[in-house]
mmCIF file of the N, C-alpha and C atoms, coordinates in Angstrom:
data_MODEL
# 
_entry.id   MODEL 
# 
loop_
_atom_site.group_PDB 
_atom_site.id 
_atom_site.type_symbol 
_atom_site.label_atom_id 
_atom_site.label_alt_id 
_atom_site.label_comp_id 
_atom_site.label_asym_id 
_atom_site.label_entity_id 
_atom_site.label_seq_id 
_atom_site.pdbx_PDB_ins_code 
_atom_site.Cartn_x 
_atom_site.Cartn_y 
_atom_site.Cartn_z 
_atom_site.occupancy 
_atom_site.B_iso_or_equiv 
_atom_site.pdbx_formal_charge 
_atom_site.auth_seq_id 
_atom_site.auth_comp_id 
_atom_site.auth_asym_id 
_atom_site.auth_atom_id 
_atom_site.pdbx_PDB_model_num 
ATOM 1   N N  . MET A 1 1  ? 102.707 108.887 114.563 1.00 0.00 ? 1  MET A N  1 
ATOM 2   C CA . MET A 1 1  ? 103.063 110.029 113.762 1.00 0.00 ? 1  MET A CA 1 
ATOM 3   C C  . MET A 1 1  ? 102.073 110.223 112.593 1.00 0.00 ? 1  MET A C  1 
ATOM 4   N N  . LEU A 1 2  ? 101.770 109.118 111.886 1.00 0.00 ? 2  LEU A N  1 
ATOM 5   C CA . LEU A 1 2  ? 100.823 109.255 110.782 1.00 0.00 ? 2  LEU A CA 1 
ATOM 6   C C  . LEU A 1 2  ? 99.426  109.651 111.278 1.00 0.00 ? 2  LEU A C  1 
ATOM 7   N N  . GLU A 1 3  ? 99.024  109.093 112.395 1.00 0.00 ? 3  GLU A N  1 
ATOM 8   C CA . GLU A 1 3  ? 97.722  109.436 112.943 1.00 0.00 ? 3  GLU A CA 1 
ATOM 9   C C  . GLU A 1 3  ? 97.669  110.915 113.284 1.00 0.00 ? 3  GLU A C  1 
ATOM 10  N N  . TYR A 1 4  ? 98.699  111.415 113.915 1.00 0.00 ? 4  TYR A N  1 
ATOM 11  C CA . TYR A 1 4  ? 98.780  112.837 114.279 1.00 0.00 ? 4  TYR A CA 1 
ATOM 12  C C  . TYR A 1 4  ? 98.690  113.709 113.044 1.00 0.00 ? 4  TYR A C  1 
ATOM 13  N N  . LYS A 1 5  ? 99.488  113.395 112.019 1.00 0.00 ? 5  LYS A N  1 
ATOM 14  C CA . LYS A 1 5  ? 99.517  114.234 110.810 1.00 0.00 ? 5  LYS A CA 1 
ATOM 15  C C  . LYS A 1 5  ? 98.195  114.155 110.071 1.00 0.00 ? 5  LYS A C  1 
ATOM 16  N N  . SER A 1 6  ? 97.552  112.991 110.020 1.00 0.00 ? 6  SER A N  1 
ATOM 17  C CA . SER A 1 6  ? 96.284  112.920 109.319 1.00 0.00 ? 6  SER A CA 1 
ATOM 18  C C  . SER A 1 6  ? 95.206  113.739 110.038 1.00 0.00 ? 6  SER A C  1 
ATOM 19  N N  . LYS A 1 7  ? 95.227  113.748 111.352 1.00 0.00 ? 7  LYS A N  1 
ATOM 20  C CA . LYS A 1 7  ? 94.301  114.604 112.094 1.00 0.00 ? 7  LYS A CA 1 
ATOM 21  C C  . LYS A 1 7  ? 94.613  116.071 111.861 1.00 0.00 ? 7  LYS A C  1 
ATOM 22  N N  . TRP A 1 8  ? 95.869  116.421 111.837 1.00 0.00 ? 8  TRP A N  1 
ATOM 23  C CA . TRP A 1 8  ? 96.321  117.821 111.631 1.00 0.00 ? 8  TRP A CA 1 
ATOM 24  C C  . TRP A 1 8  ? 95.805  118.347 110.316 1.00 0.00 ? 8  TRP A C  1 
ATOM 25  N N  . TYR A 1 9  ? 95.847  117.525 109.279 1.00 0.00 ? 9  TYR A N  1 
ATOM 26  C CA . TYR A 1 9  ? 95.406  117.958 107.944 1.00 0.00 ? 9  TYR A CA 1 
ATOM 27  C C  . TYR A 1 9  ? 93.969  117.593 107.618 1.00 0.00 ? 9  TYR A C  1 
ATOM 28  N N  . GLY A 1 10 ? 93.265  117.032 108.606 1.00 0.00 ? 10 GLY A N  1 
ATOM 29  C CA . GLY A 1 10 ? 91.859  116.694 108.406 1.00 0.00 ? 10 GLY A CA 1 
ATOM 30  C C  . GLY A 1 10 ? 91.621  115.523 107.474 1.00 0.00 ? 10 GLY A C  1 
ATOM 31  N N  . SER A 1 11 ? 92.625  114.637 107.383 1.00 0.00 ? 11 SER A N  1 
ATOM 32  C CA . SER A 1 11 ? 92.530  113.462 106.521 1.00 0.00 ? 11 SER A CA 1 
ATOM 33  C C  . SER A 1 11 ? 92.090  112.233 107.327 1.00 0.00 ? 11 SER A C  1 
ATOM 34  N N  . ASN A 1 12 ? 91.607  111.267 106.608 1.00 0.00 ? 12 ASN A N  1 
ATOM 35  C CA . ASN A 1 12 ? 91.272  109.979 107.216 1.00 0.00 ? 12 ASN A CA 1 
ATOM 36  C C  . ASN A 1 12 ? 92.448  109.042 107.079 1.00 0.00 ? 12 ASN A C  1 
ATOM 37  N N  . LEU A 1 13 ? 92.740  108.293 108.101 1.00 0.00 ? 13 LEU A N  1 
ATOM 38  C CA . LEU A 1 13 ? 93.792  107.274 108.077 1.00 0.00 ? 13 LEU A CA 1 
ATOM 39  C C  . LEU A 1 13 ? 93.129  105.954 108.412 1.00 0.00 ? 13 LEU A C  1 
ATOM 40  N N  . TRP A 1 14 ? 93.290  104.972 107.522 1.00 0.00 ? 14 TRP A N  1 
ATOM 41  C CA . TRP A 1 14 ? 92.743  103.639 107.789 1.00 0.00 ? 14 TRP A CA 1 
ATOM 42  C C  . TRP A 1 14 ? 93.860  102.657 107.792 1.00 0.00 ? 14 TRP A C  1 
ATOM 43  N N  . SER A 1 15 ? 93.658  101.592 108.541 1.00 0.00 ? 15 SER A N  1 
ATOM 44  C CA . SER A 1 15 ? 94.667  100.520 108.590 1.00 0.00 ? 15 SER A CA 1 
ATOM 45  C C  . SER A 1 15 ? 93.965  99.230  108.191 1.00 0.00 ? 15 SER A C  1 
ATOM 46  N N  . TYR A 1 16 ? 94.750  98.356  107.595 1.00 0.00 ? 16 TYR A N  1 
ATOM 47  C CA . TYR A 1 16 ? 94.229  97.071  107.132 1.00 0.00 ? 16 TYR A CA 1 
ATOM 48  C C  . TYR A 1 16 ? 95.346  96.030  107.335 1.00 0.00 ? 16 TYR A C  1 
ATOM 49  N N  . PRO A 1 17 ? 95.056  94.935  107.993 1.00 0.00 ? 17 PRO A N  1 
ATOM 50  C CA . PRO A 1 17 ? 96.123  93.928  108.270 1.00 0.00 ? 17 PRO A CA 1 
ATOM 51  C C  . PRO A 1 17 ? 96.462  93.122  107.005 1.00 0.00 ? 17 PRO A C  1 
ATOM 52  N N  . SER A 1 18 ? 96.941  93.774  105.968 1.00 0.00 ? 18 SER A N  1 
ATOM 53  C CA . SER A 1 18 ? 97.126  93.152  104.686 1.00 0.00 ? 18 SER A CA 1 
ATOM 54  C C  . SER A 1 18 ? 98.142  91.967  104.686 1.00 0.00 ? 18 SER A C  1 
ATOM 55  N N  . SER A 1 19 ? 99.191  92.113  105.435 1.00 0.00 ? 19 SER A N  1 
ATOM 56  C CA . SER A 1 19 ? 100.215 91.031  105.493 1.00 0.00 ? 19 SER A CA 1 
ATOM 57  C C  . SER A 1 19 ? 99.782  89.898  106.371 1.00 0.00 ? 19 SER A C  1 
ATOM 58  N N  . LYS A 1 20 ? 98.875  90.163  107.315 1.00 0.00 ? 20 LYS A N  1 
ATOM 59  C CA . LYS A 1 20 ? 98.484  89.165  108.329 1.00 0.00 ? 20 LYS A CA 1 
ATOM 60  C C  . LYS A 1 20 ? 97.202  88.433  107.982 1.00 0.00 ? 20 LYS A C  1 
ATOM 61  N N  . THR A 1 21 ? 96.579  88.747  106.851 1.00 0.00 ? 21 THR A N  1 
ATOM 62  C CA . THR A 1 21 ? 95.300  88.185  106.494 1.00 0.00 ? 21 THR A CA 1 
ATOM 63  C C  . THR A 1 21 ? 95.461  87.101  105.401 1.00 0.00 ? 21 THR A C  1 
ATOM 64  N N  . CYS A 1 22 ? 94.884  85.922  105.693 1.00 0.00 ? 22 CYS A N  1 
ATOM 65  C CA . CYS A 1 22 ? 94.897  84.859  104.707 1.00 0.00 ? 22 CYS A CA 1 
ATOM 66  C C  . CYS A 1 22 ? 93.836  85.172  103.641 1.00 0.00 ? 22 CYS A C  1 
ATOM 67  N N  . GLY A 1 23 ? 94.243  85.238  102.384 1.00 0.00 ? 23 GLY A N  1 
ATOM 68  C CA . GLY A 1 23 ? 93.329  85.547  101.324 1.00 0.00 ? 23 GLY A CA 1 
ATOM 69  C C  . GLY A 1 23 ? 92.415  84.392  100.947 1.00 0.00 ? 23 GLY A C  1 
ATOM 70  N N  . GLU A 1 24 ? 92.686  83.236  101.432 1.00 0.00 ? 24 GLU A N  1 
ATOM 71  C CA . GLU A 1 24 ? 91.894  82.036  101.149 1.00 0.00 ? 24 GLU A CA 1 
ATOM 72  C C  . GLU A 1 24 ? 90.703  81.909  102.111 1.00 0.00 ? 24 GLU A C  1 
ATOM 73  N N  . CYS A 1 25 ? 90.999  82.003  103.394 1.00 0.00 ? 25 CYS A N  1 
ATOM 74  C CA . CYS A 1 25 ? 89.939  81.780  104.409 1.00 0.00 ? 25 CYS A CA 1 
ATOM 75  C C  . CYS A 1 25 ? 89.610  82.990  105.254 1.00 0.00 ? 25 CYS A C  1 
ATOM 76  N N  . GLY A 1 26 ? 90.441  84.045  105.180 1.00 0.00 ? 26 GLY A N  1 
ATOM 77  C CA . GLY A 1 26 ? 90.155  85.267  105.928 1.00 0.00 ? 26 GLY A CA 1 
ATOM 78  C C  . GLY A 1 26 ? 90.762  85.307  107.311 1.00 0.00 ? 26 GLY A C  1 
ATOM 79  N N  . TYR A 1 27 ? 91.446  84.243  107.688 1.00 0.00 ? 27 TYR A N  1 
ATOM 80  C CA . TYR A 1 27 ? 92.047  84.234  109.019 1.00 0.00 ? 27 TYR A CA 1 
ATOM 81  C C  . TYR A 1 27 ? 93.050  85.363  109.137 1.00 0.00 ? 27 TYR A C  1 
ATOM 82  N N  . VAL A 1 28 ? 93.096  86.039  110.313 1.00 0.00 ? 28 VAL A N  1 
ATOM 83  C CA . VAL A 1 28 ? 94.038  87.122  110.586 1.00 0.00 ? 28 VAL A CA 1 
ATOM 84  C C  . VAL A 1 28 ? 94.956  86.692  111.702 1.00 0.00 ? 28 VAL A C  1 
ATOM 85  N N  . LEU A 1 29 ? 96.264  86.689  111.388 1.00 0.00 ? 29 LEU A N  1 
ATOM 86  C CA . LEU A 1 29 ? 97.263  86.342  112.433 1.00 0.00 ? 29 LEU A CA 1 
ATOM 87  C C  . LEU A 1 29 ? 97.208  87.405  113.530 1.00 0.00 ? 29 LEU A C  1 
ATOM 88  N N  . PRO A 1 30 ? 97.222  86.964  114.775 1.00 0.00 ? 30 PRO A N  1 
ATOM 89  C CA . PRO A 1 30 ? 97.191  87.938  115.881 1.00 0.00 ? 30 PRO A CA 1 
ATOM 90  C C  . PRO A 1 30 ? 98.479  88.769  115.952 1.00 0.00 ? 30 PRO A C  1 
ATOM 91  N N  . GLU A 1 31 ? 99.576  88.186  115.518 1.00 0.00 ? 31 GLU A N  1 
ATOM 92  C CA . GLU A 1 31 ? 100.880 88.888  115.589 1.00 0.00 ? 31 GLU A CA 1 
ATOM 93  C C  . GLU A 1 31 ? 101.747 88.425  114.429 1.00 0.00 ? 31 GLU A C  1 
ATOM 94  N N  . LEU A 1 32 ? 102.434 89.394  113.801 1.00 0.00 ? 32 LEU A N  1 
ATOM 95  C CA . LEU A 1 32 ? 103.375 89.044  112.706 1.00 0.00 ? 32 LEU A CA 1 
ATOM 96  C C  . LEU A 1 32 ? 104.526 90.037  112.825 1.00 0.00 ? 32 LEU A C  1 
ATOM 97  N N  . LYS A 1 33 ? 105.704 89.471  113.114 1.00 0.00 ? 33 LYS A N  1 
ATOM 98  C CA . LYS A 1 33 ? 106.887 90.300  113.251 1.00 0.00 ? 33 LYS A CA 1 
ATOM 99  C C  . LYS A 1 33 ? 107.344 90.822  111.888 1.00 0.00 ? 33 LYS A C  1 
ATOM 100 N N  . LEU A 1 34 ? 107.953 92.007  111.852 1.00 0.00 ? 34 LEU A N  1 
ATOM 101 C CA . LEU A 1 34 ? 108.409 92.578  110.610 1.00 0.00 ? 34 LEU A CA 1 
ATOM 102 C C  . LEU A 1 34 ? 109.481 91.691  109.921 1.00 0.00 ? 34 LEU A C  1 
ATOM 103 N N  . SER A 1 35 ? 110.208 90.965  110.705 1.00 0.00 ? 35 SER A N  1 
ATOM 104 C CA . SER A 1 35 ? 111.266 90.094  110.124 1.00 0.00 ? 35 SER A CA 1 
ATOM 105 C C  . SER A 1 35 ? 110.677 88.795  109.508 1.00 0.00 ? 35 SER A C  1 
ATOM 106 N N  . THR A 1 36 ? 109.418 88.481  109.794 1.00 0.00 ? 36 THR A N  1 
ATOM 107 C CA . THR A 1 36 ? 108.796 87.300  109.223 1.00 0.00 ? 36 THR A CA 1 
ATOM 108 C C  . THR A 1 36 ? 108.447 87.539  107.773 1.00 0.00 ? 36 THR A C  1 
ATOM 109 N N  . ARG A 1 37 ? 109.006 86.801  106.876 1.00 0.00 ? 37 ARG A N  1 
ATOM 110 C CA . ARG A 1 37 ? 108.798 87.001  105.433 1.00 0.00 ? 37 ARG A CA 1 
ATOM 111 C C  . ARG A 1 37 ? 107.767 86.049  104.848 1.00 0.00 ? 37 ARG A C  1 
ATOM 112 N N  . ASN A 1 38 ? 107.539 84.916  105.507 1.00 0.00 ? 38 ASN A N  1 
ATOM 113 C CA . ASN A 1 38 ? 106.579 83.908  105.010 1.00 0.00 ? 38 ASN A CA 1 
ATOM 114 C C  . ASN A 1 38 ? 105.847 83.315  106.191 1.00 0.00 ? 38 ASN A C  1 
ATOM 115 N N  . TRP A 1 39 ? 104.615 82.879  105.935 1.00 0.00 ? 39 TRP A N  1 
ATOM 116 C CA . TRP A 1 39 ? 103.858 82.196  106.999 1.00 0.00 ? 39 TRP A CA 1 
ATOM 117 C C  . TRP A 1 39 ? 102.842 81.255  106.371 1.00 0.00 ? 39 TRP A C  1 
ATOM 118 N N  . THR A 1 40 ? 102.462 80.288  107.157 1.00 0.00 ? 40 THR A N  1 
ATOM 119 C CA . THR A 1 40 ? 101.438 79.307  106.708 1.00 0.00 ? 40 THR A CA 1 
ATOM 120 C C  . THR A 1 40 ? 100.211 79.502  107.577 1.00 0.00 ? 40 THR A C  1 
ATOM 121 N N  . CYS A 1 41 ? 99.070  79.627  106.985 1.00 0.00 ? 41 CYS A N  1 
ATOM 122 C CA . CYS A 1 41 ? 97.815  79.838  107.674 1.00 0.00 ? 41 CYS A CA 1 
ATOM 123 C C  . CYS A 1 41 ? 97.500  78.610  108.550 1.00 0.00 ? 41 CYS A C  1 
ATOM 124 N N  . PRO A 1 42 ? 97.299  78.847  109.857 1.00 0.00 ? 42 PRO A N  1 
ATOM 125 C CA . PRO A 1 42 ? 96.972  77.708  110.722 1.00 0.00 ? 42 PRO A CA 1 
ATOM 126 C C  . PRO A 1 42 ? 95.570  77.152  110.546 1.00 0.00 ? 42 PRO A C  1 
ATOM 127 N N  . GLU A 1 43 ? 94.722  77.895  109.864 1.00 0.00 ? 43 GLU A N  1 
ATOM 128 C CA . GLU A 1 43 ? 93.345  77.448  109.609 1.00 0.00 ? 43 GLU A CA 1 
ATOM 129 C C  . GLU A 1 43 ? 93.215  76.589  108.366 1.00 0.00 ? 43 GLU A C  1 
ATOM 130 N N  . CYS A 1 44 ? 93.782  77.009  107.232 1.00 0.00 ? 44 CYS A N  1 
ATOM 131 C CA . CYS A 1 44 ? 93.590  76.308  105.968 1.00 0.00 ? 44 CYS A CA 1 
ATOM 132 C C  . CYS A 1 44 ? 94.896  75.750  105.390 1.00 0.00 ? 44 CYS A C  1 
ATOM 133 N N  . GLY A 1 45 ? 96.059  76.136  105.964 1.00 0.00 ? 45 GLY A N  1 
ATOM 134 C CA . GLY A 1 45 ? 97.314  75.560  105.542 1.00 0.00 ? 45 GLY A CA 1 
ATOM 135 C C  . GLY A 1 45 ? 97.953  76.175  104.334 1.00 0.00 ? 45 GLY A C  1 
ATOM 136 N N  . VAL A 1 46 ? 97.414  77.278  103.837 1.00 0.00 ? 46 VAL A N  1 
ATOM 137 C CA . VAL A 1 46 ? 97.976  77.962  102.670 1.00 0.00 ? 46 VAL A CA 1 
ATOM 138 C C  . VAL A 1 46 ? 99.217  78.711  103.051 1.00 0.00 ? 46 VAL A C  1 
ATOM 139 N N  . TYR A 1 47 ? 100.275 78.602  102.244 1.00 0.00 ? 47 TYR A N  1 
ATOM 140 C CA . TYR A 1 47 ? 101.576 79.252  102.444 1.00 0.00 ? 47 TYR A CA 1 
ATOM 141 C C  . TYR A 1 47 ? 101.523 80.629  101.835 1.00 0.00 ? 47 TYR A C  1 
ATOM 142 N N  . HIS A 1 48 ? 102.036 81.648  102.574 1.00 0.00 ? 48 HIS A N  1 
ATOM 143 C CA . HIS A 1 48 ? 102.016 83.035  102.116 1.00 0.00 ? 48 HIS A CA 1 
ATOM 144 C C  . HIS A 1 48 ? 103.370 83.673  102.172 1.00 0.00 ? 48 HIS A C  1 
ATOM 145 N N  . ASP A 1 49 ? 103.692 84.432  101.144 1.00 0.00 ? 49 ASP A N  1 
ATOM 146 C CA . ASP A 1 49 ? 104.818 85.401  101.160 1.00 0.00 ? 49 ASP A CA 1 
ATOM 147 C C  . ASP A 1 49 ? 104.195 86.706  101.623 1.00 0.00 ? 49 ASP A C  1 
ATOM 148 N N  . THR A 1 50 ? 104.680 87.321  102.669 1.00 0.00 ? 50 THR A N  1 
ATOM 149 C CA . THR A 1 50 ? 104.011 88.498  103.251 1.00 0.00 ? 50 THR A CA 1 
ATOM 150 C C  . THR A 1 50 ? 103.904 89.651  102.296 1.00 0.00 ? 50 THR A C  1 
ATOM 151 N N  . ASP A 1 51 ? 104.916 89.927  101.466 1.00 0.00 ? 51 ASP A N  1 
ATOM 152 C CA . ASP A 1 51 ? 104.868 91.027  100.531 1.00 0.00 ? 51 ASP A CA 1 
ATOM 153 C C  . ASP A 1 51 ? 103.815 90.796  99.446  1.00 0.00 ? 51 ASP A C  1 
ATOM 154 N N  . VAL A 1 52 ? 103.845 89.607  98.888  1.00 0.00 ? 52 VAL A N  1 
ATOM 155 C CA . VAL A 1 52 ? 102.865 89.266  97.828  1.00 0.00 ? 52 VAL A CA 1 
ATOM 156 C C  . VAL A 1 52 ? 101.470 89.283  98.401  1.00 0.00 ? 52 VAL A C  1 
ATOM 157 N N  . LYS A 1 53 ? 101.299 88.678  99.564  1.00 0.00 ? 53 LYS A N  1 
ATOM 158 C CA . LYS A 1 53 ? 99.959  88.604  100.189 1.00 0.00 ? 53 LYS A CA 1 
ATOM 159 C C  . LYS A 1 53 ? 99.443  89.978  100.500 1.00 0.00 ? 53 LYS A C  1 
ATOM 160 N N  . ALA A 1 54 ? 100.309 90.873  100.975 1.00 0.00 ? 54 ALA A N  1 
ATOM 161 C CA . ALA A 1 54 ? 99.859  92.230  101.279 1.00 0.00 ? 54 ALA A CA 1 
ATOM 162 C C  . ALA A 1 54 ? 99.346  92.902  100.011 1.00 0.00 ? 54 ALA A C  1 
ATOM 163 N N  . LEU A 1 55 ? 100.038 92.769  98.927  1.00 0.00 ? 55 LEU A N  1 
ATOM 164 C CA . LEU A 1 55 ? 99.610  93.386  97.639  1.00 0.00 ? 55 LEU A CA 1 
ATOM 165 C C  . LEU A 1 55 ? 98.296  92.813  97.181  1.00 0.00 ? 55 LEU A C  1 
ATOM 166 N N  . VAL A 1 56 ? 98.159  91.516  97.206  1.00 0.00 ? 56 VAL A N  1 
ATOM 167 C CA . VAL A 1 56 ? 96.938  90.857  96.753  1.00 0.00 ? 56 VAL A CA 1 
ATOM 168 C C  . VAL A 1 56 ? 95.759  91.301  97.644  1.00 0.00 ? 56 VAL A C  1 
ATOM 169 N N  . ASN A 1 57 ? 95.952  91.290  98.949  1.00 0.00 ? 57 ASN A N  1 
ATOM 170 C CA . ASN A 1 57 ? 94.899  91.667  99.877  1.00 0.00 ? 57 ASN A CA 1 
ATOM 171 C C  . ASN A 1 57 ? 94.485  93.134  99.713  1.00 0.00 ? 57 ASN A C  1 
ATOM 172 N N  . LEU A 1 58 ? 95.463  94.025  99.512  1.00 0.00 ? 58 LEU A N  1 
ATOM 173 C CA . LEU A 1 58 ? 95.107  95.423  99.356  1.00 0.00 ? 58 LEU A CA 1 
ATOM 174 C C  . LEU A 1 58 ? 94.390  95.663  98.011  1.00 0.00 ? 58 LEU A C  1 
ATOM 175 N N  . LEU A 1 59 ? 94.796  95.013  96.973  1.00 0.00 ? 59 LEU A N  1 
ATOM 176 C CA . LEU A 1 59 ? 94.081  95.109  95.675  1.00 0.00 ? 59 LEU A CA 1 
ATOM 177 C C  . LEU A 1 59 ? 92.685  94.591  95.826  1.00 0.00 ? 59 LEU A C  1 
ATOM 178 N N  . ARG A 1 60 ? 92.506  93.494  96.500  1.00 0.00 ? 60 ARG A N  1 
ATOM 179 C CA . ARG A 1 60 ? 91.173  92.937  96.739  1.00 0.00 ? 60 ARG A CA 1 
ATOM 180 C C  . ARG A 1 60 ? 90.312  93.864  97.566  1.00 0.00 ? 60 ARG A C  1 
ATOM 181 N N  . TYR A 1 61 ? 90.911  94.465  98.620  1.00 0.00 ? 61 TYR A N  1 
ATOM 182 C CA . TYR A 1 61 ? 90.199  95.393  99.496  1.00 0.00 ? 61 TYR A CA 1 
ATOM 183 C C  . TYR A 1 61 ? 89.779  96.651  98.693  1.00 0.00 ? 61 TYR A C  1 
ATOM 184 N N  . LEU A 1 62 ? 90.686  97.200  97.897  1.00 0.00 ? 62 LEU A N  1 
ATOM 185 C CA . LEU A 1 62 ? 90.388  98.408  97.158  1.00 0.00 ? 62 LEU A CA 1 
ATOM 186 C C  . LEU A 1 62 ? 89.348  98.160  96.069  1.00 0.00 ? 62 LEU A C  1 
ATOM 187 N N  . ASP A 1 63 ? 89.343  96.953  95.509  1.00 0.00 ? 63 ASP A N  1 
ATOM 188 C CA . ASP A 1 63 ? 88.380  96.627  94.498  1.00 0.00 ? 63 ASP A CA 1 
ATOM 189 C C  . ASP A 1 63 ? 86.956  96.534  95.034  1.00 0.00 ? 63 ASP A C  1 
ATOM 190 N N  . THR A 1 64 ? 86.813  96.257  96.328  1.00 0.00 ? 64 THR A N  1 
ATOM 191 C CA . THR A 1 64 ? 85.493  96.185  96.933  1.00 0.00 ? 64 THR A CA 1 
ATOM 192 C C  . THR A 1 64 ? 85.072  97.489  97.599  1.00 0.00 ? 64 THR A C  1 
ATOM 193 N N  . ALA A 1 65 ? 85.966  98.444  97.681  1.00 0.00 ? 65 ALA A N  1 
ATOM 194 C CA . ALA A 1 65 ? 85.671  99.721  98.389  1.00 0.00 ? 65 ALA A CA 1 
ATOM 195 C C  . ALA A 1 65 ? 84.835  100.646 97.469  1.00 0.00 ? 65 ALA A C  1 
# 
């Protein structure tokens, strides 16, 4: 739906795996269910709250854009 509407209005739509990306090592989980609220990175062992991690990753991404 979002992709369709963005094309309709001539806008760009980008996606970023903000909840699935480890901010410490950059590992991206291949799958993360919506019901999963916390996860531990299998690469570096850092524990993540998905909502907090999404915010931190998006702020970091936007700061480099």
